[in-house]
C-alpha positions in Angstrom: 119.7 92.8 175.2 120.5 93.6 171.6 123.4 91.6 170.2 125.8 92.7 167.5 124.2 90.2 165.0 120.8 91.9 165.5 121.9 95.5 164.9 121.3 95.5 161.2 118.0 93.6 161.4 114.9 95.6 160.6 112.5 96.3 163.5 109.9 93.5 163.9 111.9 91.1 161.7 112.4 87.5 163.1 115.8 86.7 164.5 118.3 85.5 161.9 118.8 81.8 161.7 122.0 82.1 159.6 124.4 81.8 162.6 122.6 78.7 164.0 122.5 77.1 160.5 126.2 77.7 160.1 127.0 76.2 163.5 124.9 73.2 162.6 126.7 72.7 159.3 130.1 73.0 160.9 129.1 70.6 163.7 127.9 68.0 161.1 131.0 68.5 159.0 133.2 67.8 162.0 131.0 64.8 163.1 131.0 63.2 159.7 134.5 64.3 158.6 135.6 60.7 157.9 132.6 60.1 155.7 133.3 63.3 153.7 136.9 62.1 153.4 135.8 58.8 152.0 133.6 60.7 149.6 136.3 63.0 148.4 138.0 60.7 145.8 134.6 60.0 144.1 133.9 63.8 144.0 137.3 64.5 142.6 136.9 61.8 140.0 133.6 63.2 138.7 134.9 66.8 138.8 138.1 66.0 136.9 136.9 63.4 134.4 133.2 64.1 134.0 132.5 67.8 134.6 135.8 69.5 133.6 135.9 67.9 130.1 132.6 69.5 129.4 134.5 72.7 128.9 136.2 71.1 125.8 132.9 69.8 124.4 132.6 73.3 122.8 134.9 72.1 120.0 131.9 70.1 118.6 130.5 73.4 117.4 133.8 74.7 116.1 136.4 73.9 113.5 139.0 73.1 116.1 142.6 73.7 115.2 145.1 72.9 118.0 147.4 75.8 117.2 144.5 78.3 117.5 143.0 76.9 120.6 139.4 76.5 121.5 138.6 80.2 121.7 140.5 81.0 118.5 138.9 78.3 116.3 136.1 79.1 113.9 132.5 78.6 115.1 130.6 76.3 112.7 127.5 75.5 114.7 125.8 72.2 113.9 127.9 71.5 110.8 129.7 68.4 112.3 126.4 67.0 113.5 124.9 67.3 110.1 128.0 65.7 108.5 127.8 62.8 110.9 124.1 62.2 110.5 124.4 62.3 106.7 127.5 60.1 106.6 126.9 56.8 104.7 128.5 55.0 107.6 125.9 56.3 110.1 123.2 53.6 109.5 125.7 50.8 109.8 127.3 52.2 113.0 123.8 52.7 114.5 122.7 49.2 113.6 125.9 47.5 115.0 125.7 49.6 118.2 122.0 48.9 118.8 122.4 45.2 118.1 125.2 44.8 120.6 123.4 47.0 123.1 120.2 44.9 122.7 122.1 41.7 123.3 123.5 43.2 126.5 120.1 44.6 127.6 117.9 41.7 126.8 120.2 38.7 127.4 123.1 39.7 129.7 121.0 41.9 132.0 118.3 39.2 132.7 121.0 36.6 133.2 122.4 38.7 136.0 119.0 38.6 137.7 118.6 34.9 137.2 122.0 34.2 138.7 121.2 36.4 141.7 118.0 34.5 142.3 119.8 31.1 142.0 122.5 32.3 144.4 119.9 33.5 146.8 118.3 30.0 146.8 121.5 28.3 148.0 121.1 27.4 151.6 124.6 26.0 152.2 126.6 29.1 153.0 130.0 27.6 152.2 128.8 26.6 148.7 127.1 30.0 148.2 130.3 32.0 149.1 132.4 29.7 147.0 130.2 30.2 143.9 130.0 33.9 144.5 133.8 34.2 144.6 134.2 32.2 141.4 131.7 34.3 139.5 133.2 37.6 140.8 136.7 36.8 139.7 136.3 37.4 135.9 135.2 41.0 136.6 138.7 41.9 137.8 140.3 40.7 134.6 141.0 43.4 132.0 139.4 43.1 128.5 142.9 42.5 127.2 143.2 39.4 129.2 139.7 38.3 128.3 140.3 38.7 124.6 143.6 36.9 124.9 141.9 34.0 126.5 139.3 34.0 123.8 142.0 34.0 121.1 143.7 31.0 122.7 140.4 29.1 123.0 139.4 29.7 119.4 142.9 29.5 117.8 142.9 27.7 114.5 144.6 24.3 114.7 145.1 24.0 118.4 142.4 26.0 120.2 140.4 23.7 122.6 137.0 25.2 121.6 138.0 25.3 117.9 138.9 21.7 118.1 135.7 20.7 119.9 133.4 22.6 117.6 135.2 21.1 114.6 134.8 17.6 116.0 131.1 18.2 117.0 129.9 20.1 113.9 132.5 19.4 111.3 133.5 23.1 110.8 136.9 24.6 110.5 135.7 28.3 110.6 137.9 31.1 111.8 135.7 32.2 114.6 137.7 35.3 115.4 137.5 36.6 111.9 134.0 35.4 110.9 131.5 38.3 111.0 128.7 35.9 112.0 130.6 34.9 115.1 131.6 38.4 116.3 128.4 39.2 118.2 128.0 35.8 119.9 131.7 36.1 121.1 131.1 39.6 122.4 128.0 38.5 124.2 129.7 35.4 125.7 132.6 37.6 126.9 130.2 40.1 128.5 128.2 37.4 130.3 131.3 35.6 131.6 133.0 38.8 132.8 130.3 40.9 134.2 127.3 38.7 135.1 128.6 37.6 138.4 129.7 41.1 139.5 126.3 42.5 138.6 124.6 40.2 141.1 126.0 42.1 144.0 123.3 44.8 143.9 120.5 42.3 143.5 121.8 40.1 146.3 121.9 43.2 148.6 118.3 43.9 147.6 117.4 40.3 148.3 119.0 40.5 151.8 116.4 43.1 152.7 113.4 41.0 151.9 111.3 40.2 155.0 111.8 36.6 155.9 108.4 36.4 157.5 106.8 36.6 154.1 108.6 33.4 153.1 107.5 31.7 156.3 103.9 32.8 155.8 104.0 31.5 152.2 105.4 28.1 153.3 102.5 27.8 155.8 100.1 28.6 153.0 101.6 25.8 150.9 103.5 27.9 148.4 106.3 26.0 146.6 109.8 27.4 146.0 109.0 28.7 142.5 105.8 30.4 143.8 107.8 32.1 146.6 110.3 33.4 144.0 107.6 34.6 141.7 105.2 36.2 144.2 107.7 37.4 146.9 111.3 37.6 145.7 110.8 39.2 142.3 108.3 41.8 143.4 110.6 42.7 146.3 113.5 43.5 144.0 111.5 45.0 141.2 112.3 48.6 142.2 116.0 47.7 142.0 115.5 46.0 138.6 113.7 49.1 137.3 116.4 51.6 138.5 119.2 49.5 137.0 117.2 49.1 133.8 116.8 52.8 133.5 120.6 53.3 133.9 121.3 50.5 131.5 119.1 52.1 128.9 120.9 55.4 129.2 124.1 53.5 128.2 122.6 51.9 125.2 124.9 53.7 122.7 128.0 53.0 124.9 129.0 49.5 123.9 132.5 50.0 125.3 135.6 50.7 123.3 138.3 48.4 124.6 136.5 45.1 124.1 135.2 45.9 120.6 138.5 47.4 119.5 140.5 44.3 120.6 138.0 41.9 119.0 137.7 43.7 115.7 139.9 43.1 112.6 139.8 43.8 108.9 137.6 40.7 108.2 134.8 41.4 110.7 134.9 45.2 110.6 131.5 45.4 108.9 129.8 44.3 112.1 132.4 45.4 114.6 132.4 49.2 113.9 130.4 51.0 116.6 130.2 54.6 117.7 133.0 54.2 120.3 135.5 52.8 117.9 134.4 55.3 115.2 135.2 58.1 117.6 138.7 56.7 118.1 139.4 56.2 114.4 138.0 59.6 113.4 139.4 61.6 116.4 142.8 59.9 117.1 143.9 58.3 113.8 142.5 61.0 111.4 142.8 64.0 113.7 139.1 65.1 113.2 138.8 66.4 116.8 135.7 68.5 116.4 133.9 65.8 114.3 134.6 63.0 116.8 133.6 65.3 119.7 130.3 65.9 117.9 129.8 62.1 117.7 130.5 61.7 121.4 128.2 64.5 122.3 125.4 63.0 120.1 125.8 59.8 122.1 125.5 61.7 125.4 122.4 63.6 124.3 120.7 60.4 123.1 121.6 58.6 126.4 120.2 61.5 128.4 116.9 61.5 126.4 116.6 57.7 126.9 117.1 58.0 130.7 114.4 60.7 131.0 112.1 58.7 128.7 112.6 55.4 130.5 112.2 57.1 133.9 108.9 58.6 132.7 107.7 55.3 131.4 108.6 53.5 134.7 106.5 56.0 136.6 103.6 55.6 134.2 103.6 51.9 135.3 103.7 53.0 139.0 107.3 52.0 139.4 109.9 54.0 141.3 112.2 55.9 139.0 115.6 57.4 139.7 114.3 60.9 140.1 
């Protein structure tokens, strides 16, 4: 019997699978409706704050005037990019940004792995959960609170750490204003605030390691360090590589709030980075097109770094992100 859906089909053509596919999609949507509902806030976040702003990124190629709007502003092409790259401040901004990103990538990131390995070696569950809770707590403090704590600790005259360092090394330096201390303080804040939280992913990866491998290694006489080096680290290496690729893509994003709160007129030479420069140029000076070009430059460099690091990881037979 010929059905209504088969009337328009050419003679000899296979039956259409579109209705069956549609029914299957509808069945899956109903079955997993709560999962889709949980996913909805994340999708809305990326649509509203990640994809929709790309419409306004066009002003990087225009001489944007708010009264004329985006479409009515003059098209200037790559003028703002050339102006930024030829700006005398560009080498200093690039140096400051790369140094802070390097400290985070080569010190803070490995410390996260080390802390995860140490937590994984704790056998007393009560102690392990207590330590995990203590190292997670700083992540939930805002950078305003972290910087305020730092200011109290290093306050001239009565700061506990200022007093201790003065007693131990005989110095009365103003650590918060000294350019030589700006980067160490930023690194210490980063490590204290985010290292514990970063262990969550590694601990989840460690939970999936086959325990029979450890048992076999113990029978073969392997010590604790040998088990870590030959079993634990290779097991979480794919996770380390993926996070390293993502971290590399953020190498020019040092963060605005922490740097802005820690910077002042005395340490500005080492504190100025791309993120704070975008704020000063775009908000304080009103150079909207120019600051957008700077932000777009950062995004393009980050995208290139992600693709490059992913290609390099696959060259070394490691799993990339795509």
